[in-house]
Backbone as CSV, one residue per row, in Angstrom:
resi,resn,N_x,N_y,N_z,CA_x,CA_y,CA_z,C_x,C_y,C_z
1,MET,6.822,28.999,26.189,6.402,28.975,24.745,5.742,27.527,24.566
2,ASN,4.629,27.783,23.895,3.661,26.862,24.023,3.664,25.911,22.659
3,VAL,3.961,24.695,22.648,4.051,23.911,21.650,3.268,22.768,21.353
4,VAL,3.287,22.106,20.262,2.637,20.847,20.220,3.495,19.631,19.942
5,THR,3.104,18.506,19.856,4.003,17.562,19.854,3.417,16.701,18.393
6,TYR,4.289,16.330,17.624,3.805,15.254,16.722,4.606,14.182,16.804
7,LEU,3.760,12.836,16.806,4.400,11.463,17.030,3.809,10.877,15.991
8,ARG,4.856,9.996,15.155,4.592,9.104,13.980,5.283,7.905,13.945
9,VAL,4.609,6.722,13.648,5.538,5.336,13.385,4.882,4.957,12.330
10,SER,5.636,3.929,11.590,5.208,3.513,10.702,4.909,2.090,10.755
11,SER,4.114,1.164,10.053,3.795,-0.025,10.426,4.925,-1.043,10.786
12,GLU,6.096,-0.965,9.881,6.959,-2.065,9.958,7.865,-1.390,11.310
13,GLN,7.777,-0.447,11.807,8.812,0.079,12.650,8.194,-0.134,14.320
14,GLN,6.793,-0.315,14.126,5.847,-0.382,15.345,6.936,-1.366,16.632
15,ALA,7.861,-2.388,16.292,7.847,-3.198,17.016,9.631,-2.333,17.386
16,GLU,9.774,-1.037,17.070,11.092,-0.646,17.259,10.948,-0.057,18.489
17,ARG,11.536,-0.494,19.749,11.554,0.247,20.915,11.551,1.914,20.945
18,GLU,12.887,2.046,20.343,13.312,3.739,20.380,12.689,4.490,19.473
19,LEU,11.572,3.796,18.495,10.796,4.488,17.486,9.301,4.743,17.908
20,SER,9.026,3.722,19.179,7.691,3.329,19.499,6.881,4.768,20.041
21,ILE,5.878,4.892,20.059,5.352,6.184,20.251,5.432,6.318,21.778
22,PRO,5.299,4.959,22.749,5.765,5.727,24.124,7.154,6.113,23.926
23,ALA,8.098,5.857,23.285,9.481,6.298,23.375,9.602,7.704,23.183
24,GLN,8.882,8.088,22.329,8.811,9.524,21.297,8.228,10.609,22.669
25,ARG,7.207,9.851,22.675,6.696,10.393,24.042,7.565,11.089,25.108
26,GLU,8.144,10.120,25.272,8.664,10.610,26.896,10.041,11.630,26.261
27,ALA,10.623,11.170,25.013,11.672,12.083,24.514,11.099,13.297,24.402
28,LEU,9.716,13.499,23.819,9.204,14.680,23.457,9.101,15.835,25.123
29,GLN,8.714,14.697,25.934,8.198,15.843,27.108,9.213,16.190,28.174
30,ARG,10.937,14.703,28.050,11.782,15.269,28.303,12.573,17.015,27.947
31,HIS,12.428,16.987,26.639,12.955,17.943,25.457,12.107,19.294,26.247
32,ALA,10.711,19.414,25.999,10.276,20.141,26.505,10.386,21.066,27.981
33,ASP,10.489,20.021,28.521,10.898,20.244,30.118,11.955,20.916,30.485
34,LYS,12.915,20.573,29.558,14.219,20.987,29.679,14.617,22.488,28.980
35,SER,13.458,22.508,28.061,13.509,23.977,27.171,12.456,25.247,27.991
36,GLY,11.919,24.298,28.836,10.968,25.540,29.641,9.529,25.668,28.705
37,TRP,9.168,24.432,27.624,7.684,25.017,26.768,6.743,24.042,27.404
38,ASN,5.518,24.385,27.098,4.501,24.067,27.650,3.758,23.133,26.326
39,ILE,3.734,21.692,26.557,2.756,21.241,25.500,1.556,21.154,25.915
40,VAL,0.891,21.670,24.768,-0.591,22.039,24.875,-1.428,20.958,23.897
41,ALA,-0.808,20.160,23.271,-1.815,19.210,22.286,-0.480,18.570,21.665
42,GLU,-1.029,16.716,21.712,-0.147,16.089,20.980,-0.936,15.355,19.669
43,TYR,-0.398,15.166,18.755,-0.951,14.514,17.406,-0.339,13.295,16.833
44,VAL,-0.775,12.242,16.928,-0.311,11.054,16.953,-0.412,10.360,15.508
45,ASP,0.177,9.664,14.543,-0.226,8.858,13.703,0.566,7.892,13.747
46,GLU,-0.334,6.708,14.030,0.382,5.232,14.270,0.100,4.406,12.574
47,ALA,0.910,3.476,12.468,0.994,2.755,11.261,0.776,3.379,10.096
48,ARG,1.388,4.669,10.032,1.607,5.597,9.231,2.888,6.015,8.286
49,SER,3.163,6.022,6.794,4.410,5.918,6.365,4.347,7.624,6.342
50,ALA,5.956,8.111,6.386,5.836,9.669,6.062,6.487,9.675,4.565
51,LYS,6.356,8.720,3.609,6.623,9.324,2.340,5.734,10.095,1.683
52,THR,4.038,9.842,2.327,2.903,10.851,1.852,2.345,11.587,3.164
53,ASP,1.868,12.478,2.675,1.443,13.495,3.306,0.078,12.917,4.046
54,GLU,-0.705,12.448,3.386,-1.849,11.892,3.608,-2.249,10.954,5.056
55,ARG,-1.809,11.736,6.101,-1.916,11.139,7.260,-3.063,12.350,7.886
56,PRO,-3.964,11.453,8.627,-4.941,12.329,9.334,-4.641,13.598,10.704
57,ALA,-3.482,12.769,11.526,-3.220,13.717,12.827,-2.392,14.723,12.209
58,PHE,-1.665,14.208,10.890,-0.621,15.228,10.234,-1.577,16.624,9.784
59,GLN,-2.764,15.990,9.073,-3.178,17.408,8.257,-4.007,18.000,9.437
60,GLN,-4.666,17.415,10.411,-5.450,18.075,11.460,-4.351,19.337,12.258
61,MET,-3.213,18.553,12.401,-1.871,19.870,13.037,-2.062,20.607,12.072
62,ILE,-1.500,20.698,10.630,-1.285,21.534,9.865,-1.992,22.519,9.701
63,GLY,-3.688,22.229,9.953,-4.856,23.149,9.390,-5.240,23.903,10.847
64,ILE,-4.711,23.643,11.970,-4.958,23.968,13.207,-3.839,25.405,13.103
65,ALA,-2.599,24.746,12.506,-1.830,25.678,12.679,-1.624,26.867,11.569
66,GLN,-2.747,26.872,10.787,-2.836,28.014,10.054,-4.200,28.842,10.281
67,LYS,-4.810,28.512,11.500,-5.895,29.219,12.226,-4.835,30.362,12.961
68,THR,-5.819,31.805,12.934,-5.595,32.684,13.530,-5.386,32.441,15.463
69,ASN,-6.027,31.887,15.603,-6.544,31.683,17.059,-5.605,30.164,17.340
70,LYS,-5.066,29.913,16.867,-4.330,29.016,17.546,-3.197,29.378,18.602
71,THR,-2.986,28.052,19.374,-2.239,28.247,20.727,-0.912,27.949,20.906
72,PHE,-0.266,27.282,19.709,0.861,27.337,19.849,1.940,28.233,18.814
73,GLU,3.382,27.942,18.962,4.263,28.558,17.953,4.901,27.916,17.361
74,ALA,5.242,26.403,17.986,6.442,25.439,17.388,5.455,23.923,17.417
75,ILE,5.938,22.698,16.453,5.669,21.574,16.144,7.230,20.866,16.699
76,VAL,7.050,20.013,17.761,8.197,19.287,18.199,8.048,17.825,17.863
77,VAL,9.211,17.181,17.050,9.316,16.023,16.892,10.446,15.581,17.256
78,HIS,10.284,14.157,17.594,11.788,13.668,18.039,12.787,13.460,17.227
79,LYS,12.325,13.408,15.653,13.645,13.677,14.394,12.682,14.024,13.377
80,PHE,13.735,14.949,12.659,12.627,15.595,11.164,12.218,14.442,10.197
81,ASP,12.311,13.161,10.587,11.848,12.120,9.675,10.370,11.526,9.948
82,ARG,10.281,12.299,11.246,8.993,12.104,11.671,8.126,12.420,11.140
83,PHE,8.442,13.951,10.841,7.510,15.052,10.216,7.305,14.515,8.889
84,SER,8.602,14.200,8.037,8.127,13.946,6.833,9.606,13.077,6.305
85,ARG,9.560,12.535,5.393,10.776,12.047,4.640,10.823,11.892,2.966
86,SER,10.110,13.263,2.945,9.767,13.852,1.648,10.414,14.783,1.725
87,ARG,11.498,15.201,0.910,12.107,16.995,0.725,11.180,17.926,0.452
88,ALA,10.192,17.467,-0.743,8.966,18.144,-1.552,8.335,18.929,-0.306
89,ASP,7.696,17.487,0.741,7.185,18.023,1.823,7.294,18.747,3.010
90,HIS,8.517,18.222,3.236,9.501,19.267,4.165,9.484,20.945,3.709
91,ALA,9.932,21.173,2.579,9.984,22.121,2.054,8.347,23.029,2.047
92,ILE,7.565,22.216,1.720,6.223,23.134,1.113,5.627,23.289,2.443
93,TYR,5.609,22.139,3.584,4.910,22.504,4.846,5.620,23.427,5.705
94,LYS,6.850,23.085,5.825,7.511,23.827,6.663,7.783,25.413,6.351
95,ALA,7.597,25.986,5.016,7.257,27.398,4.186,6.281,28.030,4.959
96,LEU,4.659,26.796,4.654,3.498,26.955,5.006,3.469,27.641,6.467
97,LEU,3.956,26.519,7.628,3.909,27.108,9.083,4.810,28.143,9.450
98,LYS,5.922,28.429,8.527,6.768,29.608,9.002,6.107,31.054,8.407
99,LYS,4.993,30.756,7.423,4.260,31.729,7.116,3.488,32.216,8.529
100,HIS,2.525,31.331,8.717,1.701,31.181,10.193,2.268,31.428,11.482
101,GLY,3.794,31.678,11.584,4.571,31.946,12.412,4.732,30.366,13.426
102,VAL,4.819,29.414,12.903,5.259,28.290,13.510,6.105,27.317,12.964
103,VAL,6.882,27.182,13.871,8.415,26.241,13.292,8.351,24.783,14.178
104,VAL,9.067,24.355,12.898,9.175,22.817,13.514,10.990,22.564,13.911
105,VAL,10.508,21.931,15.231,11.805,21.589,16.101,12.087,20.121,15.882
106,SER,12.966,19.511,16.063,13.481,18.386,16.779,14.233,17.908,17.546
107,ALA,13.708,17.297,18.890,14.057,17.050,20.124,15.593,16.573,20.030
108,SER,16.062,15.723,19.284,17.148,14.596,19.045,18.101,15.572,18.326
109,GLU,17.735,16.102,17.167,18.833,17.045,16.090,18.255,18.549,15.971
110,PRO,19.197,18.825,17.239,19.083,20.480,17.475,20.054,21.387,16.601
111,ILE,19.171,22.129,15.747,19.513,23.143,14.709,19.066,24.263,14.736
112,GLU,20.080,25.241,14.542,19.576,26.483,14.394,19.116,27.135,12.859
113,ALA,18.210,27.101,12.774,17.761,26.826,11.111,17.619,28.136,10.541
114,ASP,17.861,29.258,11.164,17.968,30.437,10.622,19.292,30.834,10.295
115,THR,20.077,30.188,10.906,22.028,30.550,10.283,22.139,29.758,9.259
116,PRO,23.092,29.884,8.165,23.516,29.236,6.875,24.059,28.164,7.259
117,HIS,24.585,27.627,8.585,25.347,26.431,9.004,23.828,25.376,9.104
118,GLY,23.140,26.061,9.712,21.557,25.407,10.162,20.633,24.758,9.427
119,PHE,20.815,25.513,8.353,19.855,25.575,6.711,20.806,24.183,6.252
120,LEU,22.075,24.421,6.229,22.588,23.314,5.443,22.559,22.171,5.898
121,LEU,22.449,22.227,7.492,22.685,20.548,8.299,21.206,20.238,7.921
122,GLU,20.583,21.236,8.182,18.847,20.606,7.804,18.308,19.926,6.622
123,SER,19.195,20.508,5.832,18.609,20.300,4.478,19.330,18.817,3.954
124,MET,20.646,18.706,4.563,21.190,17.400,4.944,20.703,15.897,5.322
125,LEU,20.097,16.249,6.608,19.239,15.419,6.937,18.124,15.302,6.043
126,GLU,17.247,16.201,5.400,16.347,15.762,4.858,16.594,15.063,3.622
127,VAL,18.009,15.127,3.100,18.112,14.501,2.005,18.605,12.959,2.374
128,ILE,19.287,12.291,3.298,19.366,11.580,4.066,18.094,10.861,4.464
129,SER,17.243,11.425,4.824,15.862,10.998,5.241,15.186,10.608,3.943
130,GLU,15.173,11.219,2.933,14.687,10.703,1.250,15.381,9.806,0.869
131,PHE,16.697,9.656,1.220,17.635,8.565,0.208,17.126,7.327,1.069
132,TYR,16.971,7.217,2.577,16.538,5.952,3.066,15.328,5.642,3.067
133,ASN,14.095,6.340,2.357,13.221,6.213,1.922,12.683,5.741,0.497
134,VAL,13.919,6.045,-0.613,13.916,5.512,-1.489,14.496,4.519,-1.525
135,ASN,15.817,4.070,-0.724,16.457,3.152,-0.942,15.916,1.917,-0.007
136,LEU,14.834,1.625,1.069,13.525,1.040,1.779,12.772,0.667,0.298
137,ARG,12.223,1.456,-0.505,11.181,1.243,-1.220,12.001,0.176,-2.416
138,HIS,13.242,0.455,-2.571,14.003,-0.504,-3.554,13.827,-1.723,-2.977
139,GLU,14.507,-2.074,-1.956,14.881,-2.847,-1.210,13.560,-3.868,-0.843
140,THR,12.519,-2.879,-0.735,10.644,-3.857,-0.553,10.570,-4.761,-1.769
141,LEU,11.036,-4.067,-2.892,10.354,-4.526,-4.259,11.332,-5.438,-4.287
142,LYS,12.760,-5.305,-4.486,13.694,-6.437,-4.814,13.430,-7.952,-3.578
143,GLY,12.554,-7.698,-2.350,12.322,-8.532,-1.884,11.061,-9.437,-2.328
144,MET,10.256,-8.475,-2.597,8.890,-8.899,-3.252,8.996,-9.781,-4.494
145,ARG,9.940,-9.305,-5.643,9.776,-9.714,-6.615,10.624,-11.173,-6.039
146,GLU,11.610,-11.086,-5.397,12.299,-12.563,-5.158,11.143,-13.207,-4.559
147,ASN,10.536,-13.164,-3.593,9.333,-13.526,-2.917,8.454,-14.109,-4.143
148,ALA,7.969,-13.207,-5.240,6.904,-13.684,-6.207,7.471,-14.467,-7.106
149,ALA,8.825,-14.794,-7.243,9.357,-15.185,-8.305,9.305,-16.922,-7.812
150,GLN,9.489,-16.888,-6.255,9.803,-18.330,-5.565,7.763,-18.991,-5.732
151,GLY,6.836,-18.032,-5.917,5.801,-18.466,-5.744,4.847,-17.905,-4.681
152,PHE,5.261,-17.539,-3.841,4.897,-16.793,-2.775,3.897,-15.515,-2.846
153,HIS,3.069,-15.708,-1.902,1.830,-14.688,-2.474,2.692,-13.182,-1.446
154,CYS,2.163,-11.959,-2.363,2.685,-10.701,-2.026,1.692,-9.630,-1.783
155,GLY,0.541,-10.276,-1.261,-0.289,-9.411,-0.994,-1.447,-9.070,-2.046
156,GLY,-2.702,-8.767,-1.201,-3.466,-8.232,-2.243,-4.747,-9.732,-1.980
157,ARG,-5.948,-9.363,-2.525,-6.883,-10.291,-2.516,-6.094,-11.558,-3.082
158,VAL,-7.075,-12.813,-2.278,-7.009,-14.100,-2.776,-7.997,-14.600,-3.901
159,PRO,-7.558,-15.039,-4.977,-8.457,-15.285,-6.010,-9.999,-16.305,-5.648
160,PHE,-11.189,-15.979,-6.262,-11.783,-17.066,-5.783,-11.576,-18.265,-6.169
161,GLY,-11.622,-19.375,-5.418,-11.356,-20.666,-5.783,-10.160,-20.917,-5.035
162,TYR,-9.587,-19.918,-4.221,-8.374,-20.778,-3.717,-8.457,-19.784,-2.324
163,ARG,-7.196,-20.603,-1.352,-7.636,-20.124,-0.367,-5.800,-19.609,0.230
164,HIS,-5.580,-18.965,1.286,-4.413,-18.733,1.542,-3.629,-19.755,2.680
165,THR,-2.438,-20.179,2.711,-1.990,-20.662,3.851,-0.492,-20.809,4.248
166,GLN,-0.116,-20.709,5.504,1.235,-19.957,5.862,2.056,-21.062,6.160
167,ILE,3.542,-21.096,5.579,4.394,-22.108,5.552,5.292,-20.749,6.041
168,GLY,5.644,-21.291,7.318,6.690,-20.303,7.714,6.023,-18.906,7.870
169,ARG,7.321,-18.008,7.058,6.437,-16.284,7.157,6.216,-16.482,5.266
170,LYS,6.409,-17.541,4.779,5.507,-17.233,3.351,3.941,-17.426,3.489
171,VAL,3.268,-16.964,2.565,2.059,-17.341,2.206,1.941,-17.893,1.081
172,ILE,0.910,-19.144,0.633,0.748,-19.658,-0.623,-0.582,-19.980,-0.290
173,TYR,-0.917,-19.928,-2.226,-2.304,-20.793,-2.088,-2.342,-21.999,-2.270
174,GLU,-3.809,-22.523,-1.873,-4.133,-23.777,-1.792,-5.701,-23.767,-2.281
175,LEU,-6.134,-24.915,-2.692,-7.323,-24.987,-3.283,-8.458,-24.573,-2.371
176,GLY,-9.500,-24.075,-2.726,-10.321,-23.658,-1.666,-11.493,-24.707,-1.791
177,ALA,-12.744,-24.203,-1.293,-13.870,-25.439,-1.053,-14.044,-25.986,-2.480
178,LYS,-14.517,-27.128,-2.308,-14.510,-27.804,-3.601,-15.938,-27.501,-4.245
179,HIS,-17.067,-26.655,-4.042,-18.113,-26.321,-4.809,-17.345,-25.058,-5.252
180,GLU,-16.507,-24.199,-4.567,-16.079,-23.151,-5.441,-15.175,-23.450,-6.549
181,VAL,-14.169,-24.263,-6.557,-13.305,-25.288,-7.310,-14.039,-25.526,-8.521
182,ALA,-15.205,-26.401,-8.393,-15.909,-26.978,-9.212,-16.654,-25.510,-9.897
183,LEU,-17.277,-24.770,-9.531,-17.785,-23.469,-10.140,-16.979,-22.935,-11.183
184,ILE,-15.332,-22.787,-10.687,-14.217,-22.090,-11.541,-14.280,-22.910,-12.948
185,ARG,-14.363,-24.117,-12.780,-14.389,-25.465,-13.970,-15.530,-24.839,-14.694
186,GLN,-16.611,-24.848,-14.053,-17.873,-24.852,-14.768,-17.819,-23.345,-15.842
187,ILE,-17.436,-22.484,-15.329,-16.879,-20.958,-15.468,-16.446,-21.410,-17.042
188,PHE,-15.224,-22.069,-16.923,-14.409,-22.195,-18.516,-14.670,-22.875,-19.111
189,GLN,-15.920,-24.103,-18.671,-16.355,-25.148,-19.421,-17.479,-24.316,-20.458
190,MET,-17.947,-23.581,-19.988,-19.400,-22.465,-20.141,-18.803,-21.559,-21.333
191,ALA,-17.666,-21.265,-21.114,-16.880,-20.237,-21.946,-16.241,-20.689,-23.182
192,ALA,-15.660,-21.977,-22.940,-15.288,-23.009,-24.149,-16.092,-23.478,-24.946
193,GLU,-17.855,-23.315,-24.753,-18.407,-24.060,-25.044,-19.601,-22.692,-26.251
194,GLY,-18.777,-21.416,-26.163,-19.373,-20.485,-26.910,-20.296,-19.849,-25.937
195,GLN,-19.887,-19.731,-24.607,-20.914,-18.774,-23.936,-19.960,-17.077,-23.691
196,GLY,-20.897,-16.069,-23.291,-20.113,-15.057,-23.258,-20.334,-14.598,-21.673
197,GLY,-19.637,-13.237,-21.094,-19.773,-13.089,-19.812,-21.153,-12.919,-19.317
198,LYS,-21.849,-12.263,-20.361,-23.408,-11.758,-19.918,-24.066,-13.360,-19.706
199,ARG,-23.901,-13.851,-20.404,-24.990,-15.147,-20.679,-24.207,-16.165,-18.922
200,ILE,-23.264,-16.270,-19.131,-22.624,-17.306,-18.178,-22.931,-16.472,-16.725
201,ALA,-23.104,-15.553,-16.068,-23.177,-14.851,-15.367,-24.602,-14.813,-15.076
202,GLY,-25.629,-14.859,-15.942,-27.151,-14.777,-16.129,-27.397,-16.397,-15.431
203,GLU,-26.710,-17.424,-16.207,-26.999,-18.769,-15.563,-26.784,-19.279,-14.142
204,LEU,-25.430,-18.242,-13.630,-25.149,-18.663,-12.481,-26.163,-17.620,-11.619
205,ASN,-26.509,-16.891,-11.755,-27.373,-15.812,-10.925,-28.623,-16.803,-10.801
206,ARG,-29.069,-17.330,-12.056,-30.200,-18.294,-12.414,-30.603,-19.428,-11.115
207,GLN,-29.353,-19.940,-11.330,-28.786,-21.108,-10.386,-28.848,-21.045,-8.788
208,SER,-28.199,-19.258,-8.493,-28.115,-19.234,-7.334,-26.803,-19.688,-6.235
209,VAL,-25.739,-20.273,-7.453,-24.918,-21.107,-7.233,-24.346,-20.770,-5.603
210,ILE,-24.173,-19.314,-5.320,-23.643,-19.095,-3.978,-24.722,-18.312,-3.322
211,ALA,-25.472,-18.908,-2.232,-26.212,-17.627,-1.635,-25.943,-16.479,-1.126
212,GLY,-26.519,-15.007,-1.813,-26.218,-14.308,-1.585,-25.716,-13.553,-2.570
213,LYS,-24.780,-14.134,-3.795,-23.756,-13.609,-4.169,-24.281,-13.130,-5.731
214,ARG,-24.509,-12.060,-6.352,-24.610,-11.718,-7.125,-23.684,-11.966,-8.210
215,TRP,-23.646,-12.596,-9.533,-22.359,-12.537,-10.343,-22.816,-11.218,-11.809
216,SER,-21.693,-10.822,-12.027,-21.750,-9.671,-13.373,-21.157,-10.300,-14.243
217,PRO,-21.038,-9.927,-15.385,-20.304,-9.951,-16.343,-18.796,-9.676,-16.459
218,SER,-18.543,-8.875,-15.943,-17.236,-8.128,-15.882,-16.565,-9.352,-14.479
219,THR,-17.314,-9.752,-13.673,-16.584,-10.728,-12.740,-16.173,-11.972,-13.178
220,VAL,-17.257,-12.529,-14.387,-16.917,-13.516,-14.864,-15.558,-13.670,-15.920
221,LEU,-15.938,-12.244,-16.974,-14.533,-12.313,-17.818,-13.564,-11.973,-16.833
222,SER,-13.302,-11.503,-15.591,-12.100,-11.399,-14.910,-11.607,-12.953,-14.446
223,ILE,-12.407,-13.638,-14.174,-11.840,-15.001,-13.761,-11.581,-15.607,-15.231
224,LEU,-12.414,-15.518,-16.101,-11.872,-16.095,-17.509,-10.419,-15.734,-17.711
225,ALA,-10.188,-14.452,-17.511,-8.356,-14.016,-18.159,-7.302,-14.158,-17.003
226,ASN,-7.681,-14.644,-16.058,-6.723,-14.643,-14.594,-5.889,-15.974,-14.861
227,PRO,-4.699,-16.136,-15.265,-3.918,-17.168,-15.286,-3.399,-18.295,-14.114
228,VAL,-4.098,-17.638,-12.847,-3.826,-18.434,-11.896,-3.948,-19.440,-11.631
229,TYR,-5.420,-19.285,-12.095,-6.257,-20.829,-12.375,-5.447,-21.971,-13.329
230,LEU,-3.902,-21.313,-13.940,-3.678,-22.449,-14.776,-2.447,-22.992,-13.981
231,GLY,-2.268,-22.151,-12.151,-1.106,-22.588,-11.529,-0.037,-21.138,-11.505
232,GLN,-0.447,-20.352,-12.391,0.481,-19.665,-12.612,0.636,-18.371,-11.579
233,ARG,1.672,-17.763,-11.229,1.520,-16.827,-10.262,2.071,-15.133,-11.111
234,VAL,1.552,-14.395,-11.144,1.762,-13.255,-11.608,1.839,-11.941,-10.920
235,TRP,3.036,-11.628,-10.684,3.132,-10.166,-10.079,3.673,-9.315,-10.707
236,ASN,3.350,-7.396,-10.477,4.242,-6.672,-10.706,3.467,-5.887,-11.950
237,LYS,1.987,-6.519,-12.263,1.318,-6.408,-13.557,1.049,-4.582,-13.136
238,LYS,0.720,-4.408,-12.368,0.412,-2.789,-11.917,1.277,-1.965,-11.901
239,LYS,1.532,-0.969,-12.198,2.536,0.061,-11.841,2.434,0.990,-10.643
240,ASP,1.112,1.243,-10.382,0.615,1.900,-9.220,-0.746,2.095,-8.824
241,ALA,-1.733,2.659,-7.759,-2.850,2.560,-7.533,-3.948,3.096,-8.740
242,ASP,-3.339,3.523,-9.772,-4.326,4.263,-10.385,-4.249,3.008,-11.475
243,GLY,-3.845,2.112,-11.472,-3.895,0.734,-12.497,-3.357,0.950,-13.503
244,LYS,-2.313,1.906,-13.849,-1.513,1.891,-14.842,-0.487,0.382,-14.936
245,ARG,-0.487,-0.007,-16.342,0.480,-1.420,-16.247,1.838,-1.668,-16.694
246,ASN,2.472,-2.355,-15.913,3.930,-2.278,-16.375,4.060,-2.910,-17.771
247,GLU,5.494,-2.800,-18.447,5.107,-3.561,-19.214,5.472,-5.103,-19.026
248,ILE,5.152,-5.871,-20.051,5.421,-7.267,-19.702,6.662,-8.119,-19.352
249,SER,7.606,-7.215,-19.632,8.923,-7.792,-19.342,9.582,-7.625,-17.917
250,GLU,8.564,-6.813,-17.290,8.761,-6.443,-16.080,7.347,-7.185,-15.003
251,TRP,6.890,-8.152,-15.581,5.688,-8.778,-14.878,7.055,-10.002,-14.212
252,VAL,6.740,-10.799,-13.315,7.008,-11.745,-12.642,6.279,-12.805,-12.808
253,ILE,6.244,-13.989,-13.333,5.558,-14.968,-14.130,6.069,-16.171,-13.538
254,THR,5.768,-17.089,-12.534,5.787,-17.958,-11.996,4.918,-19.233,-12.275
255,GLU,5.515,-20.166,-12.909,5.185,-21.156,-13.360,4.708,-22.404,-12.218
256,ASP,3.746,-23.131,-12.030,3.804,-24.407,-11.203,3.433,-23.925,-9.756
257,ALA,3.282,-22.631,-9.474,3.235,-22.222,-8.158,2.144,-22.421,-7.065
258,HIS,1.138,-23.055,-7.609,0.270,-23.642,-6.781,-0.976,-24.461,-7.439
259,PRO,-1.710,-25.471,-7.001,-2.567,-26.412,-7.357,-3.304,-25.624,-9.086
260,VAL,-3.307,-26.252,-9.632,-4.346,-26.074,-10.689,-5.480,-26.622,-10.575
261,ILE,-6.414,-25.601,-11.028,-7.736,-25.672,-11.306,-8.475,-26.295,-12.643
262,VAL,-7.612,-25.396,-13.484,-8.194,-25.395,-15.149,-6.920,-26.074,-15.777
263,ASP,-7.420,-27.103,-16.868,-6.079,-27.324,-17.221,-5.448,-26.705,-18.639
264,GLN,-4.918,-26.769,-19.286,-4.368,-25.959,-20.387,-5.138,-26.171,-21.410
265,GLN,-5.796,-27.676,-22.091,-6.561,-27.700,-22.931,-8.213,-26.907,-22.547
266,LEU,-8.484,-26.801,-21.578,-9.819,-26.084,-21.298,-9.439,-24.690,-21.220
267,TRP,-8.338,-24.072,-20.804,-7.990,-22.758,-20.843,-7.779,-22.567,-21.867
268,ASP,-7.458,-22.735,-22.986,-7.332,-22.320,-24.693,-8.314,-22.695,-25.136
269,ALA,-9.378,-23.599,-25.070,-10.525,-23.525,-25.778,-11.142,-22.327,-25.142
270,ALA,-11.334,-21.938,-23.725,-12.315,-20.922,-23.687,-11.593,-19.678,-24.028
271,GLN,-10.092,-19.502,-24.020,-9.871,-17.975,-24.521,-9.954,-18.084,-25.873
272,SER,-9.856,-19.247,-26.624,-9.998,-19.260,-28.207,-11.456,-18.881,-28.527
273,SER,-12.853,-19.413,-27.873,-14.136,-19.149,-27.885,-14.149,-17.656,-27.866
274,LEU,-13.594,-17.214,-26.590,-14.006,-15.281,-26.085,-12.973,-14.529,-27.029
275,MET,-12.149,-15.117,-27.900,-11.616,-14.236,-28.817,-12.289,-13.748,-30.252
276,GLN,-13.241,-15.237,-30.761,-13.905,-15.329,-31.567,-14.969,-14.536,-31.184
277,ARG,-15.663,-14.453,-30.207,-16.934,-13.576,-30.020,-16.222,-12.078,-30.017
278,LYS,-15.299,-11.988,-29.858,-14.720,-10.560,-29.614,-14.548,-10.195,-30.837
279,GLN,-13.861,-10.666,-31.913,-13.706,-10.200,-33.322,-15.190,-10.697,-34.033
280,ARG,-16.330,-11.217,-33.751,-17.532,-11.215,-34.374,-17.786,-9.624,-34.046
281,LYS,-17.607,-9.442,-32.812,-18.685,-8.008,-32.325,-17.740,-7.125,-33.069
282,THR,-16.807,-7.248,-33.740,-15.736,-5.973,-34.076,-16.177,-5.876,-35.589
283,LYS,-16.788,-6.651,-36.030,-16.894,-6.628,-37.539,-17.859,-5.783,-37.771
């Protein structure tokens, strides 16, 4: 029987020898030789999570499996969780593959999927895999929450005016270049004096304060709304990638997490001025 192999490792698993790509490749070749199968192609996704089906090699393999001129009848994986950690994806893709005459086989979890016992065992493995995935996400979020509560960086872009520095395995903010710090203070001072985002951006562009950088009103307003310049670290504002926000009660706010660029008096003056401008516009 002609087969293809699918190998996957997530970024956090790359250091684990038994899950490494070479280790999976060796195990799959050994299983194919023992079963008398011929491996005609190999698909590899490195640093890819099985929580989603958005994996380039995986999607390429699924696409080829649906073609009438495909040259294989099975996809062989080291373990079923290499194929997917989502029960929904397991069900959808395995049903799709079966429709086109392709089965998914695990080299280390031999199961006769067409038997009642095999169906039950495979379903249990999928549930265990998804439990592991959900539990891992929970533990990761728990760790990030604790990390944020201590004022450490949890990923994402470092705000303008700061740099990040490593302390052991943790990352904190420190003040950036002097001209950047001075520029942040200038932006807040201009806002406190009654200037809006458009006018401040225009003045910064006129002065060419940073060569090659064009300031926009939205960038200026984003800076003016960011409490990071008060020394606060705010984490968990956004719920997901589409930008939806969590309730304020779910935010993790840490005071004095890093050096202050704008003091409370200047911050309050800028916010008051911006609020007055907004109120005037809505009248």
